[in-house]
C-alpha positions as CSV (number, residue, x, y, z in Angstrom):
1,M,-61.9,113.3,-132.6
2,A,-63.5,113.5,-129.0
3,N,-61.6,116.3,-127.5
4,T,-62.0,115.9,-123.9
5,Y,-59.6,113.2,-121.8
6,L,-61.3,111.3,-118.8
7,L,-60.5,109.0,-116.8
8,S,-62.4,105.4,-115.7
9,A,-61.9,104.1,-112.3
10,S,-61.9,100.3,-112.3
11,I,-63.2,98.7,-109.4
12,L,-61.1,95.4,-110.2
13,S,-58.7,96.6,-107.5
14,A,-60.7,97.9,-104.8
15,D,-61.1,96.6,-101.4
16,F,-65.2,94.4,-101.8
17,S,-65.5,95.5,-98.2
18,R,-65.6,99.2,-98.6
19,L,-66.9,99.0,-102.3
20,G,-69.4,101.8,-101.9
21,E,-67.0,104.0,-99.9
22,Q,-64.4,103.7,-102.4
23,I,-65.9,104.6,-105.2
24,Q,-67.5,107.6,-103.5
25,A,-64.1,108.7,-102.7
26,A,-62.8,108.1,-106.3
27,E,-65.9,110.3,-107.1
28,Q,-65.0,113.3,-105.2
29,A,-61.5,113.0,-106.1
30,G,-62.4,113.4,-109.7
31,I,-62.9,110.1,-111.9
32,N,-65.4,110.5,-115.0
33,W,-66.4,107.1,-115.4
34,V,-66.7,103.6,-113.3
35,H,-65.2,100.8,-115.1
36,V,-66.5,97.5,-114.2
37,D,-65.1,94.6,-115.2
38,V,-67.4,91.4,-116.0
39,M,-65.5,88.0,-116.5
40,D,-66.9,84.5,-116.3
41,G,-63.7,82.0,-116.2
42,H,-64.5,80.8,-119.9
43,F,-63.6,83.8,-121.9
44,V,-60.9,85.0,-119.7
45,P,-59.3,83.0,-116.3
46,N,-61.0,84.9,-113.8
47,I,-64.4,85.4,-112.1
48,T,-65.5,88.8,-111.0
49,M,-68.7,90.4,-111.5
50,G,-72.4,89.8,-112.8
51,P,-75.3,92.6,-113.0
52,F,-75.9,92.8,-109.2
53,I,-72.7,94.6,-108.5
54,V,-73.3,97.1,-111.3
55,A,-77.1,98.0,-109.7
56,A,-74.7,98.3,-106.5
57,C,-72.6,100.7,-108.2
58,R,-75.4,102.8,-109.2
59,Q,-76.7,102.8,-106.1
60,V,-73.6,105.0,-104.8
61,T,-73.5,107.1,-107.6
62,N,-74.5,108.8,-110.6
63,L,-71.4,108.8,-112.7
64,P,-71.6,106.8,-116.3
65,L,-71.0,103.0,-115.8
66,D,-68.6,101.3,-117.9
67,V,-69.2,97.8,-118.1
68,H,-66.9,95.9,-119.8
69,L,-68.0,92.2,-121.0
70,M,-65.2,89.8,-121.1
71,I,-67.6,86.8,-121.4
72,D,-68.8,84.3,-123.4
73,H,-72.3,84.9,-125.7
74,P,-72.5,88.6,-124.4
75,Q,-75.8,89.2,-126.2
76,N,-77.4,86.6,-123.9
77,F,-76.7,89.4,-120.7
78,I,-77.3,92.3,-122.6
79,K,-80.5,93.2,-121.1
80,L,-79.2,92.3,-117.4
81,F,-76.8,94.8,-117.0
82,A,-78.8,97.4,-119.1
83,D,-81.4,97.0,-116.6
84,A,-78.8,97.2,-113.4
85,G,-77.7,100.7,-114.7
86,A,-75.3,100.5,-116.8
87,T,-74.3,103.6,-119.1
88,T,-71.9,102.1,-122.4
89,L,-71.7,98.0,-122.6
90,S,-68.5,97.1,-124.3
91,V,-68.2,93.7,-126.0
92,H,-65.1,91.6,-127.2
93,V,-64.9,91.6,-131.2
94,E,-63.1,88.1,-130.8
95,N,-66.3,86.0,-129.0
96,T,-69.1,88.1,-130.3
97,M,-70.6,86.2,-133.1
98,H,-73.0,88.8,-134.2
99,L,-71.5,91.5,-133.4
100,H,-73.6,94.4,-135.9
101,R,-76.8,92.7,-133.9
102,T,-75.6,92.8,-130.3
103,L,-74.1,96.5,-130.7
104,Q,-78.0,97.2,-132.3
105,E,-79.3,95.5,-129.4
106,I,-77.5,97.3,-126.8
107,R,-78.0,101.0,-128.4
108,E,-81.9,99.5,-128.3
109,M,-81.6,98.8,-124.5
110,G,-80.7,102.2,-123.7
111,C,-76.7,101.8,-123.5
112,K,-74.0,102.8,-125.2
113,P,-72.3,100.0,-127.8
114,G,-68.7,99.6,-127.4
115,V,-66.4,97.0,-129.3
116,V,-63.4,96.0,-127.8
117,L,-59.6,94.6,-129.1
118,N,-57.1,92.4,-127.5
119,P,-53.8,93.0,-127.7
120,S,-53.1,90.4,-130.1
121,T,-56.4,91.5,-132.4
122,P,-55.4,93.7,-135.2
123,A,-57.0,97.3,-135.8
124,G,-58.9,96.1,-138.6
125,M,-61.3,93.3,-136.9
126,V,-63.4,96.2,-136.1
127,T,-63.4,98.7,-139.4
128,P,-66.9,97.4,-140.2
129,I,-68.4,98.5,-136.8
130,L,-66.7,101.8,-136.1
131,H,-69.9,103.6,-137.4
132,M,-72.1,101.7,-135.0
133,V,-69.8,102.6,-131.4
134,D,-69.4,104.8,-129.2
135,L,-66.3,103.6,-128.3
136,V,-63.5,101.3,-128.9
137,L,-61.7,99.6,-125.9
138,V,-58.3,99.0,-126.7
139,M,-56.7,96.4,-123.9
140,T,-53.2,96.9,-123.0
141,V,-52.8,93.8,-121.1
142,N,-54.7,90.5,-121.9
143,P,-57.7,90.5,-119.5
144,G,-58.0,88.9,-116.9
145,Y,-56.0,90.3,-114.3
146,S,-55.4,93.8,-112.6
147,G,-52.0,95.0,-111.5
148,Q,-50.8,93.4,-115.3
149,S,-47.6,95.2,-117.2
150,F,-48.4,97.4,-120.0
151,I,-48.0,95.9,-123.8
152,S,-46.1,98.8,-125.8
153,E,-46.8,96.9,-129.0
154,V,-50.3,97.7,-128.6
155,V,-49.6,101.7,-128.9
156,P,-49.4,101.5,-132.8
157,K,-52.8,99.9,-132.9
158,I,-54.1,102.8,-130.7
159,A,-53.2,105.2,-134.0
160,C,-54.6,103.1,-136.6
161,I,-58.1,102.6,-135.1
162,R,-58.2,106.9,-133.9
163,Q,-56.9,107.3,-137.6
164,E,-60.0,105.0,-138.6
165,L,-62.4,106.7,-136.5
166,D,-61.6,110.3,-137.3
167,R,-62.4,109.7,-140.4
168,I,-66.0,107.3,-140.0
169,N,-66.9,108.1,-136.8
170,P,-64.6,111.1,-135.0
171,Q,-66.8,111.2,-132.1
172,A,-66.2,108.0,-130.7
173,Y,-63.9,107.5,-127.9
174,I,-60.6,104.9,-127.9
175,E,-60.6,103.9,-124.3
176,V,-57.2,101.9,-123.5
177,D,-57.1,99.5,-120.6
178,G,-54.5,97.6,-119.0
179,G,-50.9,98.9,-117.2
180,I,-51.8,102.8,-117.4
181,T,-50.0,104.7,-114.5
182,S,-48.8,108.2,-115.0
183,E,-45.8,106.8,-117.0
184,T,-48.0,105.0,-119.3
185,L,-51.2,107.2,-120.1
186,P,-48.9,109.8,-122.0
187,L,-47.9,107.1,-124.4
188,V,-51.8,105.9,-125.2
189,A,-52.8,109.7,-125.4
190,Q,-50.2,111.0,-128.1
191,A,-51.3,107.8,-129.8
192,G,-54.9,109.0,-129.7
193,A,-56.7,107.4,-127.1
194,N,-59.0,109.7,-124.7
195,V,-60.4,107.5,-122.3
196,F,-57.7,106.1,-119.3
197,V,-59.0,102.8,-117.7
198,A,-57.2,102.8,-114.5
199,A,-57.5,100.3,-111.2
200,T,-54.3,99.6,-108.8
201,S,-53.3,103.1,-110.0
202,I,-56.2,104.2,-108.0
203,F,-57.5,101.8,-106.0
204,K,-53.7,100.8,-104.6
205,Y,-52.2,103.7,-105.2
206,P,-50.0,104.1,-102.3
207,A,-50.7,107.4,-101.3
208,G,-54.5,106.7,-101.1
209,I,-57.0,106.7,-103.9
210,S,-57.4,110.8,-104.0
211,A,-53.5,110.9,-104.5
212,G,-53.6,108.3,-107.2
213,V,-56.2,109.9,-109.1
214,Q,-54.5,113.3,-109.0
215,A,-51.1,111.5,-110.4
216,L,-53.1,110.1,-113.2
217,K,-54.9,113.4,-114.3
218,A,-51.7,114.7,-114.0
219,A,-50.4,112.9,-116.6
220,F,-53.3,114.1,-119.1
221,P,-51.8,116.3,-122.4
222,D,-52.8,119.9,-122.4
223,I,-55.5,120.2,-125.3
């Protein structure tokens, strides 16, 4: 198991009139990755960002850009996001028809491949490709909007995937996205997650971005 805990700040909850400033504030506070949620209004019920936002993020930070493709036909957009500066490109098992080929193409484009499961998708759906990925992203809300409540029933699935990764690909991360707060973070960490995506808990934290980051980092388990 990759034995480092990382915090990936999702800009879905950022103030886009001050996006560069807010990313830099989060970086100064100690985040590890910048998470970009790409939605097309078809696969999920929202429309958000495209490659130009990834390129804008790349201009203001050297941190890894953790790009989550919640779009139909993600294989058609790999090069665009890779050229824009994505570090990791994660695609959903539910709608990626040729998953092996897509993951191979992501790596060939110089990005780290990830695979994503929605809350109701069984853990076994990703077993055949675990040897090919750098991360498995487990959704703990139904994707589409920030600020949703954590679905606790997903936690045992995280543990199942961790067990399989330890057997097949122990260096791969398990990333968790959805309702991550200082209260829910320890639950998913105990199950085996080691990358935590937070949007509202950082960019809409009442005491500010820096305080939000510190509250989440304080919840990291001791290694």
